[in-house]
N, C-alpha and C positions, 0 to 999 in steps of 0.2 A: 506493501498499503506508501510504505512510505516514496516511495524505488519512481512510481511513477509520478504521486506527484512533485516528487524532485519531478523528477518529467515532461511533468505540466507546467510547473514553475518557467522552467528554460526555454521552452514555447517561446510564452506568452513574450520572455526574457527580450526571447529574439524576434519574433515579429512587431514587439514595440522599437525594439530600432529598426531595424529595418524601414519602417511605418516614417516615423520620426527624424528620418535624415534620408528620405526620397524625394529626387528632383534636385537639391538642392545640395551644393560642395557652398557652407561661406565662404570657406581660401578662395572658391574662383572668381565667389558670387564679389568677391568688394574688390581683389581683379578686375574685372571687364567696368566693375565701378568708375573707378578711382581716380584715371582721366577723366572722367562723361565730371565727377564730383564735382567743377572750381572748373566757370569762364575760365577763356583768351582776359577780359577786366578784371575778371578777380585778383588775375594769380602777376598780372598785369600791378595794379592797385596793391598787394604788397610789395612787390616787386622794391615801388619806389618807396610806400612808409619801408619799410626798413636801410633804405637810400638814404631816407628823408629824418628816422631815427637821429643817431647819428650826429646829425645837425646840428640837430630844434634842443634836443638833450643839454648840450656840453655847458647851455647858458644855464642850466636848473641847478647842474651839476656842486657842491660846495665846499669837499672833500673827499680825498680820500682815508678810511677808515680802517684799521684794528677793527676787531669784537670778535673774544674766540677763539686769535688767532685766525680769521680769517681775514683778506682785507673786504671791507668794502665798501660800495656809495652810497655817501651822508643830499640827499638832495636837496633844495635855498626851502623854504619854512610854504613858496609859495606850487610850487609839485602834488598833484592829489593823486595822480597817477594817470600809466596809457596801459589803452587795447589796440589792438583794430579789428577795426563793428566788418559786421556781413560783408560789409562789402567791398575789404580790405585794406580800408585808408586807413587813417595811423588816426590816431583819440587821441589829444592828451588832456589834464585839467588841469588848470589849475584853478586857484584862489583872490583875491587880491588880499591884498592884506588891508583886516580893521584893526581898527583899534577897539578896547574895552574898556567902557568905564564901567569901574562896578562906585 
């Protein structure tokens, strides 16, 4: 009886494995759509953004400091952050200097 139960479970496991992966190989699906995922305009924008990044960011770098034995860059207080958006364009967050009155 245990042998029959084991054979049935093995058959079900194999059947589920075959049906779950039938017709789709994630590795080849990724390779086929990888080149189509980004448009030529997006890639051109990203390339331009990366080129402009170092030029623009140099104005906000204040110092290179050592923290925990690693060298890191310190930025001015006006710098809020940087990212490349869905169109491939560089976005730099800058905040104005404000005065607080208590």
